[in-house]
N, C-alpha and C positions, 0 to 999 in steps of 0.2 A: 504494500500500500504506500502510495506517495504521501509526502508531507502535506500536500494540498488537501487530500482526502481526509487525513487525520484532523487537520485544522477545521475543515468544513463540518465534520462530525461533532467536534467539540463545540463549535459555534451553535449548532442545532440543539445540542444537549443544554447548553447555557440558556438559549432562547426559550426552550420548553420549561425549564426550571423557573425562569423569570415570569412567564405567563402563569404558571401554577401558583407561585407566591403572590402575585398581584391578585389573582382570583380568590385565593384563600384570605388575604387581607381585606378585600372588598366584602366578602361574605361575613367575616368576623366583625367589621365595623358596622355593617348593616344591621346586625342583630343587637347591637348595643343602643340604648335610648340616647338621643341627643341631649346634652346638658342644657338646662335653662340658663339664660343670660345672667340672671340675678344670683344664681348659686354656683356659677362656674368657678372652678379653682384649677389653675394651670399647674400647680404643684411646684416643687423645687426643680431648678435646672442648674445643678452644680457645675456641669460642664461649661455652660454659657457664662455663668458667674465667674468662673476661673479666668476668663479672658478679659475681665474688667481691668485688671492690673496691667495687662499686656498692651491693650489697645487704647486705654484711657477712656474718658467719658465721650459718649457719642453726641451729646448736646453742646450748645454754645457755652463758652466759659466767660466768666466775668474777668475783664481786663483791668489792669491798674489804671489805664487812661479813663475808665468809666467811674472812677472814684474822685470825689472832690473834697479835700485836696488830693492830688494824685500821689500814689505810692503803692509799693508792693510789699515792703518790709517795714515793720513797726517795732522799734526797739523800746521796750517798756522799762528799761533801766534808766534811760535818759528822760523819758516822759511817761508818767504813770497812766495816762489815759489818752485815747484818741477818739474823736467823734467825726465820722466821715459821712458824706452824702453819696449814695449810690445813684448815679444819674439814670433817668429813664431810657429805655431802648424799645422803640415801637416796632422794630424789626423782629424781636424775639419775645415770645410770650413768657419765657423763663430762661434763666442762665444759671449755671452751676458755679458757685464760689467755693473752691477747695482751699483750706487753710492748713498750715503746718505750724505747730508751736514748738519752739526749742528752748530749753532742753526737755521740758515736759509740759503737758497741758495744765498741770496744777498751778502754774504761775500766771495764767491769764484766763480771762473770761471774755468771750466775744458774743455779742448779741446783734441780731439783724431784725429791725422792725420795718416791715413792708408798709407802703402807702398805696392807696387806690383800692380798686375792687380785687378781691382775692378769691381763688377757688374755694369750694366747700372743704371742710375738714383740714384746713391748713393751720399749723401752729404759727401764731404771730404774737409776740416775737419768737424768732428761732434763737436757741441758746446753745452755746458750745458744750455746756454741761449735759445736754440731752442728746449727744451725738450717738450715731449708730455705726460709725465706721470701724473697720477691723483694727486699725492702729490707734493706740491711745492718745497720740499727740497729733492726730489729723482729724478734721471734721469738714463736712460739706454743708453749705446752705443753698437753698433754692431762692434765687433772686427773681422776682417777678417783673413784668414789663414796666411798671410805673416807678421802680426803684424803691428807695427807702433810706433808712439811717443805719449805719454800721457803727457800733460802739465797742471799743477794745479797752479793757481795764486790766491793770495789774492786780493780782490776787495773792496775798492781801496787799493793800495799798502801801504798806510799810516794807514790803519785800524789796531788797536792793540788789539781788543777784541777777545773773544774765537771764533775760526772757525776751524772746523775739516771736512775733506773729508774722508769718509770711504768706502772702497770697500766691498760690501756685498757678 
């Protein structure tokens, strides 16, 4: 038998198996009831979540140029508090603001108070002490289109060690 005939036979076997698996999957899915929209739960997708650290955020990010006064790093050793205005951005319904606190998040508290109309079930203000990020010295805020006020405080106010908050 020539190699062309062997290749053709393998191709036919793979094609038949493909059709069998597609038909079996269609039959299995047809027998399950469709989930209702209000009770749908997609479950955990740990494989997809593992890509978050590799590819970064998929949404727009808050830039230092969108803060008034502008800045991306805030040294709380020289100044115990910062009050910044986050400028509105009509092009984006929301932006992600990711912060890193060095050496540890215990030296600073960051709050964002949004202005304007907000979606339902949104925490306002957002507080760095209520973070859900994996790393203890990182946290992310959702900045909405109308902007708001960002307040960065040294904790406790009498702390004089190194403490920096950096907008990533």
